[in-house]
N, CA, C and O atoms as a printed pandas DataFrame, in Angstrom:
     atom_number atom_name residue_name chain_id  residue_number  x_coord  y_coord  z_coord
0              1         N          MET        A               1    6.124  -11.100    2.089
1              2        CA          MET        A               1    6.219  -10.594    3.458
2              3         C          MET        A               1    7.150   -9.400    3.485
3              4         O          MET        A               1    8.253   -9.457    2.944
4              5         N          LEU        A               2    6.718   -8.328    4.105
5              6        CA          LEU        A               2    7.558   -7.143    4.223
6              7         C          LEU        A               2    8.639   -7.386    5.270
7              8         O          LEU        A               2    8.346   -7.748    6.409
8              9         N          SER        A               3    9.864   -7.187    4.878
9             10        CA          SER        A               3   10.958   -7.359    5.834
10            11         C          SER        A               3   11.025   -6.139    6.745
11            12         O          SER        A               3   10.591   -5.048    6.377
12            13         N          SER        A               4   11.574   -6.339    7.935
13            14        CA          SER        A               4   11.721   -5.220    8.875
14            15         C          SER        A               4   12.672   -4.171    8.304
15            16         O          SER        A               4   12.547   -2.984    8.605
16            17         N          GLU        A               5   13.620   -4.609    7.482
17            18        CA          GLU        A               5   14.546   -3.671    6.837
18            19         C          GLU        A               5   13.806   -2.757    5.861
19            20         O          GLU        A               5   14.042   -1.549    5.837
20            21         N          LEU        A               6   12.911   -3.336    5.056
21            22        CA          LEU        A               6   12.129   -2.532    4.114
22            23         C          LEU        A               6   11.227   -1.566    4.863
23            24         O          LEU        A               6   11.147   -0.392    4.503
24            25         N          VAL        A               7   10.551   -2.037    5.892
25            26        CA          VAL        A               7    9.673   -1.179    6.691
26            27         C          VAL        A               7   10.471   -0.007    7.265
27            28         O          VAL        A               7   10.009    1.133    7.229
28            29         N          ALA        A               8   11.651   -0.278    7.786
29            30        CA          ALA        A               8   12.493    0.787    8.350
30            31         C          ALA        A               8   12.889    1.806    7.285
31            32         O          ALA        A               8   12.930    3.005    7.559
32            33         N          GLN        A               9   13.179    1.340    6.080
33            34        CA          GLN        A               9   13.556    2.259    5.011
34            35         C          GLN        A               9   12.376    3.124    4.576
35            36         O          GLN        A               9   12.538    4.316    4.313
36            37         N          ILE        A              10   11.186    2.519    4.501
37            38        CA          ILE        A              10   10.002    3.304    4.147
38            39         C          ILE        A              10    9.687    4.314    5.239
39            40         O          ILE        A              10    9.278    5.437    4.943
40            41         N          GLN        A              11    9.870    3.932    6.494
41            42        CA          GLN        A              11    9.594    4.844    7.608
42            43         C          GLN        A              11   10.511    6.069    7.591
43            44         O          GLN        A              11   10.163    7.106    8.155
44            45         N          LYS        A              12   11.657    5.961    6.962
45            46        CA          LYS        A              12   12.552    7.116    6.822
46            47         C          LYS        A              12   12.017    8.113    5.797
47            48         O          LYS        A              12   12.388    9.287    5.819
48            49         N          ILE        A              13   11.144    7.647    4.899
49            50        CA          ILE        A              13   10.635    8.465    3.801
50            51         C          ILE        A              13    9.228    8.975    4.068
51            52         O          ILE        A              13    8.909   10.128    3.778
52            53         N          ILE        A              14    8.386    8.101    4.627
53            54        CA          ILE        A              14    6.965    8.390    4.831
54            55         C          ILE        A              14    6.685    8.504    6.332
55            56         O          ILE        A              14    6.993    7.574    7.078
56            57         N          PRO        A              15    6.113    9.615    6.790
57            58        CA          PRO        A              15    5.779    9.748    8.217
58            59         C          PRO        A              15    4.766    8.689    8.663
59            60         O          PRO        A              15    3.982    8.191    7.855
60            61         N          SER        A              16    4.791    8.360    9.926
61            62        CA          SER        A              16    3.953    7.278   10.454
62            63         C          SER        A              16    2.463    7.497   10.225
63            64         O          SER        A              16    1.721    6.523   10.099
64            65         N          GLU        A              17    2.006    8.735   10.168
65            66        CA          GLU        A              17    0.576    8.967    9.938
66            67         C          GLU        A              17    0.163    8.646    8.495
67            68         O          GLU        A              17   -1.029    8.582    8.194
68            69         N          ARG        A              18    1.148    8.443    7.598
69            70        CA          ARG        A              18    0.863    8.099    6.211
70            71         C          ARG        A              18    1.447    6.748    5.794
71            72         O          ARG        A              18    1.553    6.453    4.604
72            73         N          PHE        A              19    1.824    5.936    6.776
73            74        CA          PHE        A              19    2.353    4.591    6.507
74            75         C          PHE        A              19    1.840    3.646    7.578
75            76         O          PHE        A              19    2.208    3.764    8.747
76            77         N          HIS        A              20    0.990    2.709    7.179
77            78        CA          HIS        A              20    0.354    1.795    8.126
78            79         C          HIS        A              20    0.766    0.355    7.860
79            80         O          HIS        A              20    0.781   -0.093    6.714
80            81         N          THR        A              21    1.100   -0.367    8.925
81            82        CA          THR        A              21    1.423   -1.788    8.810
82            83         C          THR        A              21    0.562   -2.655    9.732
83            84         O          THR        A              21    0.578   -3.881    9.619
84            85         N          ASP        A              22   -0.179   -2.035   10.629
85            86        CA          ASP        A              22   -1.048   -2.794   11.531
86            87         C          ASP        A              22   -2.160   -3.447   10.706
87            88         O          ASP        A              22   -2.851   -2.756    9.958
88            89         N          PRO        A              23   -2.345   -4.768   10.829
89            90        CA          PRO        A              23   -3.381   -5.453   10.050
90            91         C          PRO        A              23   -4.771   -4.845   10.195
91            92         O          PRO        A              23   -5.554   -4.865    9.246
92            93         N          VAL        A              24   -5.085   -4.308   11.363
93            94        CA          VAL        A              24   -6.390   -3.680   11.567
94            95         C          VAL        A              24   -6.526   -2.443   10.676
95            96         O          VAL        A              24   -7.577   -2.225   10.074
96            97         N          ASP        A              25   -5.472   -1.639   10.591
97            98        CA          ASP        A              25   -5.485   -0.454    9.738
98            99         C          ASP        A              25   -5.492   -0.825    8.250
99           100         O          ASP        A              25   -6.112   -0.132    7.443
100          101         N          CYS        A              26   -4.819   -1.894    7.893
101          102        CA          CYS        A              26   -4.682   -2.300    6.490
102          103         C          CYS        A              26   -5.926   -2.980    5.937
103          104         O          CYS        A              26   -6.150   -2.954    4.727
104          105         N          TYR        A              27   -6.731   -3.582    6.785
105          106        CA          TYR        A              27   -7.890   -4.358    6.335
106          107         C          TYR        A              27   -8.814   -3.536    5.433
107          108         O          TYR        A              27   -9.290   -4.033    4.412
108          109         N          THR        A              28   -9.061   -2.309    5.801
109          110        CA          THR        A              28   -9.966   -1.444    5.033
110          111         C          THR        A              28   -9.532   -1.291    3.582
111          112         O          THR        A              28  -10.371   -1.066    2.711
112          113         N          TYR        A              29   -8.245   -1.407    3.310
113          114        CA          TYR        A              29   -7.712   -1.194    1.967
114          115         C          TYR        A              29   -7.583   -2.506    1.190
115          116         O          TYR        A              29   -6.931   -2.550    0.146
116          117         N          GLY        A              30   -8.196   -3.561    1.692
117          118        CA          GLY        A              30   -8.104   -4.875    1.064
118          119         C          GLY        A              30   -9.350   -5.300    0.310
119          120         O          GLY        A              30   -9.445   -6.447   -0.129
120          121         N          TYR        A              31  -10.316   -4.388    0.151
121          122        CA          TYR        A              31  -11.527   -4.767   -0.587
122          123         C          TYR        A              31  -12.129   -3.549   -1.275
123          124         O          TYR        A              31  -11.831   -2.405   -0.932
124          125         N          ASP        A              32  -12.981   -3.825   -2.252
125          126        CA          ASP        A              32  -13.752   -2.780   -2.918
126          127         C          ASP        A              32  -15.179   -3.291   -3.061
127          128         O          ASP        A              32  -15.574   -4.206   -2.339
128          129         N          ASN        A              33  -15.953   -2.730   -3.965
129          130        CA          ASN        A              33  -17.349   -3.163   -4.120
130          131         C          ASN        A              33  -17.493   -4.547   -4.752
131          132         O          ASN        A              33  -18.608   -5.056   -4.871
132          133         N          SER        A              34  -16.384   -5.158   -5.158
133          134        CA          SER        A              34  -16.451   -6.519   -5.698
134          135         C          SER        A              34  -16.613   -7.554   -4.591
135          136         O          SER        A              34  -16.943   -8.711   -4.850
136          137         N          ARG        A              35  -16.380   -7.126   -3.364
137          138        CA          ARG        A              35  -16.468   -7.976   -2.177
138          139         C          ARG        A              35  -15.345   -9.004   -2.073
139          140         O          ARG        A              35  -15.415   -9.917   -1.251
140          141         N          LYS        A              36  -14.321   -8.862   -2.892
141          142        CA          LYS        A              36  -13.120   -9.684   -2.746
142          143         C          LYS        A              36  -12.285   -9.042   -1.648
143          144         O          LYS        A              36  -12.127   -7.821   -1.622
144          145         N          ILE        A              37  -11.752   -9.849   -0.750
145          146        CA          ILE        A              37  -10.997   -9.294    0.374
146          147         C          ILE        A              37   -9.576   -9.853    0.359
147          148         O          ILE        A              37   -9.366  -11.053    0.535
148          149         N          PHE        A              38   -8.612   -8.971    0.147
149          150        CA          PHE        A              38   -7.191   -9.305    0.156
150          151         C          PHE        A              38   -6.443   -8.174    0.864
151          152         O          PHE        A              38   -5.899   -7.299    0.190
152          153         N          PRO        A              39   -6.398   -8.161    2.189
153          154        CA          PRO        A              39   -5.728   -7.068    2.884
154          155         C          PRO        A              39   -4.238   -6.983    2.528
155          156         O          PRO        A              39   -3.562   -8.008    2.447
156          157         N          PRO        A              40   -3.732   -5.775    2.319
157          158        CA          PRO        A              40   -2.306   -5.605    2.069
158          159         C          PRO        A              40   -1.516   -5.735    3.369
159          160         O          PRO        A              40   -2.085   -5.721    4.460
160          161         N          GLU        A              41   -0.212   -5.861    3.237
161          162        CA          GLU        A              41    0.651   -5.917    4.422
162          163         C          GLU        A              41    0.971   -4.525    4.933
163          164         O          GLU        A              41    1.327   -4.346    6.098
164          165         N          ALA        A              42    0.842   -3.529    4.041
165          166        CA          ALA        A              42    1.092   -2.141    4.416
166          167         C          ALA        A              42    0.329   -1.221    3.478
167          168         O          ALA        A              42    0.012   -1.591    2.348
168          169         N          VAL        A              43    0.039   -0.016    3.959
169          170        CA          VAL        A              43   -0.624    1.007    3.155
170          171         C          VAL        A              43    0.205    2.279    3.245
171          172         O          VAL        A              43    0.601    2.711    4.328
172          173         N          VAL        A              44    0.458    2.873    2.072
173          174        CA          VAL        A              44    1.227    4.121    1.991
174          175         C          VAL        A              44    0.337    5.192    1.375
175          176         O          VAL        A              44   -0.398    4.930    0.423
176          177         N          PHE        A              45    0.409    6.387    1.920
177          178        CA          PHE        A              45   -0.307    7.541    1.396
178          179         C          PHE        A              45    0.731    8.554    0.903
179          180         O          PHE        A              45    1.074    9.479    1.639
180          181         N          PRO        A              46    1.234    8.400   -0.321
181          182        CA          PRO        A              46    2.267    9.315   -0.804
182          183         C          PRO        A              46    1.665   10.678   -1.150
183          184         O          PRO        A              46    0.509   10.771   -1.563
184          185         N          VAL        A              47    2.467   11.737   -0.974
185          186        CA          VAL        A              47    1.997   13.083   -1.315
186          187         C          VAL        A              47    2.886   13.767   -2.352
187          188         O          VAL        A              47    2.622   14.903   -2.746
188          189         N          SER        A              48    3.926   13.086   -2.789
189          190        CA          SER        A              48    4.806   13.678   -3.793
190          191         C          SER        A              48    5.308   12.618   -4.757
191          192         O          SER        A              48    5.299   11.424   -4.459
192          193         N          THR        A              49    5.744   13.079   -5.907
193          194        CA          THR        A              49    6.316   12.185   -6.900
194          195         C          THR        A              49    7.556   11.504   -6.348
195          196         O          THR        A              49    7.783   10.324   -6.614
196          197         N          ASP        A              50    8.356   12.226   -5.588
197          198        CA          ASP        A              50    9.565   11.642   -5.003
198          199         C          ASP        A              50    9.233   10.495   -4.053
199          200         O          ASP        A              50    9.909    9.467   -4.064
200          201         N          GLU        A              51    8.199   10.664   -3.233
201          202        CA          GLU        A              51    7.799    9.581   -2.328
202          203         C          GLU        A              51    7.361    8.355   -3.117
203          204         O          GLU        A              51    7.743    7.232   -2.788
204          205         N          VAL        A              52    6.563    8.567   -4.153
205          206        CA          VAL        A              52    6.111    7.450   -4.982
206          207         C          VAL        A              52    7.311    6.733   -5.590
207          208         O          VAL        A              52    7.431    5.513   -5.479
208          209         N          ALA        A              53    8.197    7.488   -6.230
209          210        CA          ALA        A              53    9.341    6.892   -6.924
210          211         C          ALA        A              53   10.264    6.142   -5.968
211          212         O          ALA        A              53   10.735    5.052   -6.295
212          213         N          THR        A              54   10.523    6.700   -4.814
213          214        CA          THR        A              54   11.438    6.073   -3.861
214          215         C          THR        A              54   10.861    4.777   -3.304
215          216         O          THR        A              54   11.566    3.772   -3.214
216          217         N          VAL        A              55    9.588    4.795   -2.932
217          218        CA          VAL        A              55    8.971    3.583   -2.375
218          219         C          VAL        A              55    8.814    2.520   -3.460
219          220         O          VAL        A              55    8.997    1.335   -3.181
220          221         N          VAL        A              56    8.480    2.912   -4.682
221          222        CA          VAL        A              56    8.401    1.940   -5.778
222          223         C          VAL        A              56    9.767    1.292   -5.996
223          224         O          VAL        A              56    9.856    0.079   -6.188
224          225         N          SER        A              57   10.820    2.090   -5.967
225          226        CA          SER        A              57   12.176    1.559   -6.131
226          227         C          SER        A              57   12.516    0.558   -5.027
227          228         O          SER        A              57   13.079   -0.502   -5.302
228          229         N          LEU        A              58   12.179    0.888   -3.785
229          230        CA          LEU        A              58   12.436   -0.021   -2.666
230          231         C          LEU        A              58   11.642   -1.321   -2.817
231          232         O          LEU        A              58   12.184   -2.409   -2.618
232          233         N          CYS        A              59   10.368   -1.207   -3.169
233          234        CA          CYS        A              59    9.549   -2.414   -3.328
234          235         C          CYS        A              59   10.068   -3.272   -4.476
235          236         O          CYS        A              59   10.038   -4.500   -4.398
236          237         N          ASN        A              60   10.538   -2.641   -5.525
237          238        CA          ASN        A              60   11.117   -3.394   -6.634
238          239         C          ASN        A              60   12.362   -4.158   -6.176
239          240         O          ASN        A              60   12.557   -5.321   -6.533
240          241         N          ARG        A              61   13.192   -3.493   -5.390
241          242        CA          ARG        A              61   14.419   -4.129   -4.887
242          243         C          ARG        A              61   14.099   -5.346   -4.023
243          244         O          ARG        A              61   14.801   -6.355   -4.081
244          245         N          TYR        A              62   13.039   -5.249   -3.222
245          246        CA          TYR        A              62   12.666   -6.339   -2.322
246          247         C          TYR        A              62   11.619   -7.277   -2.921
247          248         O          TYR        A              62   11.155   -8.199   -2.250
248          249         N          LYS        A              63   11.246   -7.045   -4.184
249          250        CA          LYS        A              63   10.269   -7.889   -4.894
250          251         C          LYS        A              63    8.905   -7.917   -4.189
251          252         O          LYS        A              63    8.288   -8.973   -4.042
252          253         N          ILE        A              64    8.451   -6.738   -3.759
253          254        CA          ILE        A              64    7.175   -6.591   -3.068
254          255         C          ILE        A              64    6.150   -6.032   -4.053
255          256         O          ILE        A              64    6.393   -4.984   -4.650
256          257         N          PRO        A              65    5.010   -6.702   -4.238
257          258        CA          PRO        A              65    3.991   -6.178   -5.154
258          259         C          PRO        A              65    3.345   -4.905   -4.615
259          260         O          PRO        A              65    3.197   -4.727   -3.406
260          261         N          ILE        A              66    2.967   -4.030   -5.537
261          262        CA          ILE        A              66    2.302   -2.774   -5.193
262          263         C          ILE        A              66    0.955   -2.738   -5.898
263          264         O          ILE        A              66    0.860   -3.050   -7.086
264          265         N          THR        A              67   -0.081   -2.359   -5.166
265          266        CA          THR        A              67   -1.405   -2.180   -5.747
266          267         C          THR        A              67   -1.817   -0.726   -5.584
267          268         O          THR        A              67   -1.956   -0.250   -4.457
268          269         N          PRO        A              68   -2.015   -0.007   -6.695
269          270        CA          PRO        A              68   -2.511    1.363   -6.586
270          271         C          PRO        A              68   -3.995    1.354   -6.230
271          272         O          PRO        A              68   -4.734    0.460   -6.642
272          273         N          ARG        A              69   -4.418    2.342   -5.472
273          274        CA          ARG        A              69   -5.816    2.392   -5.048
274          275         C          ARG        A              69   -6.285    3.837   -5.023
275          276         O          ARG        A              69   -5.578    4.728   -4.552
276          277         N          GLY        A              70   -7.477    4.052   -5.534
277          278        CA          GLY        A              70   -8.114    5.356   -5.423
278          279         C          GLY        A              70   -9.089    5.305   -4.265
279          280         O          GLY        A              70   -8.697    5.066   -3.124
280          281         N          ARG        A              71  -10.346    5.529   -4.556
281          282        CA          ARG        A              71  -11.373    5.495   -3.513
282          283         C          ARG        A              71  -11.884    4.090   -3.201
283          284         O          ARG        A              71  -12.615    3.907   -2.228
284          285         N          GLY        A              72  -11.514    3.100   -4.007
285          286        CA          GLY        A              72  -11.943    1.731   -3.741
286          287         C          GLY        A              72  -13.403    1.487   -4.066
287          288         O          GLY        A              72  -14.046    0.643   -3.442
288          289         N          THR        A              73  -13.942    2.229   -5.053
289          290        CA          THR        A              73  -15.354    2.080   -5.399
290          291         C          THR        A              73  -15.582    1.159   -6.586
291          292         O          THR        A              73  -16.723    0.964   -7.007
292          293         N          GLY        A              74  -14.509    0.588   -7.134
293          294        CA          GLY        A              74  -14.646   -0.302   -8.286
294          295         C          GLY        A              74  -15.418   -1.560   -7.946
295          296         O          GLY        A              74  -15.611   -1.893   -6.777
296          297         N          THR        A              75  -15.855   -2.249   -8.980
297          298        CA          THR        A              75  -16.630   -3.473   -8.767
298          299         C          THR        A              75  -15.946   -4.697   -9.365
299          300         O          THR        A              75  -16.539   -5.775   -9.409
300          301         N          ALA        A              76  -14.702   -4.544   -9.825
301          302        CA          ALA        A              76  -14.006   -5.658  -10.469
302          303         C          ALA        A              76  -12.819   -6.167   -9.659
303          304         O          ALA        A              76  -12.137   -7.091  -10.100
304          305         N          GLY        A              77  -12.555   -5.598   -8.501
305          306        CA          GLY        A              77  -11.454   -6.053   -7.665
306          307         C          GLY        A              77  -10.099   -5.484   -8.041
307          308         O          GLY        A              77   -9.077   -5.950   -7.537
308          309         N          GLY        A              78  -10.066   -4.481   -8.922
309          310        CA          GLY        A              78   -8.801   -3.921   -9.377
310          311         C          GLY        A              78   -7.984   -3.239   -8.301
311          312         O          GLY        A              78   -6.762   -3.148   -8.422
312          313         N          SER        A              79   -8.630   -2.760   -7.253
313          314        CA          SER        A              79   -7.883   -2.079   -6.189
314          315         C          SER        A              79   -7.596   -2.990   -5.003
315          316         O          SER        A              79   -7.119   -2.526   -3.967
316          317         N          THR        A              80   -7.880   -4.279   -5.144
317          318        CA          THR        A              80   -7.611   -5.215   -4.052
318          319         C          THR        A              80   -6.236   -5.853   -4.255
319          320         O          THR        A              80   -5.960   -6.392   -5.326
320          321         N          PRO        A              81   -5.390   -5.797   -3.260
321          322        CA          PRO        A              81   -4.030   -6.336   -3.383
322          323         C          PRO        A              81   -4.001   -7.862   -3.259
323          324         O          PRO        A              81   -3.593   -8.403   -2.231
324          325         N          ASP        A              82   -4.435   -8.539   -4.308
325          326        CA          ASP        A              82   -4.554   -9.996   -4.247
326          327         C          ASP        A              82   -3.216  -10.718   -4.172
327          328         O          ASP        A              82   -3.182  -11.931   -3.963
328          329         N          GLN        A              83   -2.120   -9.996   -4.337
329          330        CA          GLN        A              83   -0.783  -10.574   -4.179
330          331         C          GLN        A              83   -0.160  -10.182   -2.836
331          332         O          GLN        A              83    1.008  -10.476   -2.582
332          333         N          GLY        A              84   -0.944   -9.515   -1.977
333          334        CA          GLY        A              84   -0.398   -9.018   -0.717
334          335         C          GLY        A              84    0.442   -7.777   -0.977
335          336         O          GLY        A              84    0.116   -6.983   -1.860
336          337         N          GLY        A              85    1.488   -7.607   -0.240
337          338        CA          GLY        A              85    2.390   -6.491   -0.475
338          339         C          GLY        A              85    1.880   -5.172    0.034
339          340         O          GLY        A              85    1.287   -5.083    1.109
340          341         N          LEU        A              86    2.121   -4.136   -0.763
341          342        CA          LEU        A              86    1.883   -2.765   -0.347
342          343         C          LEU        A              86    0.778   -2.145   -1.178
343          344         O          LEU        A              86    0.721   -2.348   -2.391
344          345         N          CYS        A              87   -0.097   -1.395   -0.539
345          346        CA          CYS        A              87   -1.164   -0.669   -1.213
346          347         C          CYS        A              87   -0.798    0.815   -1.217
347          348         O          CYS        A              87   -0.512    1.410   -0.178
348          349         N          TYR        A              88   -0.817    1.391   -2.415
349          350        CA          TYR        A              88   -0.599    2.834   -2.575
350          351         C          TYR        A              88   -1.954    3.512   -2.635
351          352         O          TYR        A              88   -2.677    3.355   -3.619
352          353         N          HIS        A              89   -2.309    4.254   -1.613
353          354        CA          HIS        A              89   -3.574    4.969   -1.616
354          355         C          HIS        A              89   -3.331    6.322   -2.287
355          356         O          HIS        A              89   -2.625    7.177   -1.753
356          357         N          LEU        A              90   -3.930    6.497   -3.468
357          358        CA          LEU        A              90   -3.587    7.655   -4.300
358          359         C          LEU        A              90   -4.647    8.738   -4.337
359          360         O          LEU        A              90   -4.472    9.719   -5.059
360          361         N          SER        A              91   -5.734    8.610   -3.596
361          362        CA          SER        A              91   -6.684    9.716   -3.566
362          363         C          SER        A              91   -6.162   10.744   -2.575
363          364         O          SER        A              91   -5.163   10.509   -1.896
364          365         N          GLU        A              92   -6.825   11.857   -2.496
365          366        CA          GLU        A              92   -6.313   12.979   -1.688
366          367         C          GLU        A              92   -6.027   12.586   -0.252
367          368         O          GLU        A              92   -6.772   11.823    0.363
368          369         N          TRP        A              93   -4.944   13.115    0.264
369          370        CA          TRP        A              93   -4.545   12.854    1.651
370          371         C          TRP        A              93   -5.165   13.857    2.556
371          372         O          TRP        A              93   -4.953   13.811    3.767
């Protein structure tokens, strides 16, 4: 579960248009062509190495799993966050 403290810290780094916590917004990032559905608790759209490194460091501190995601076209479930946590959307913003 993402703590409100972690969410507040991420919000200082990532603008709201690139950081989603609403379950409705996150649902889309919880499945791929494998049809496995595991919605993340949050989705981040990083645009710089610094953003990636800082959010990874925060998630590590709070023991939050991170699932990297591209376009979500895989068929093996690799981009589905089956541990919950945070989804890093890494295709173009």
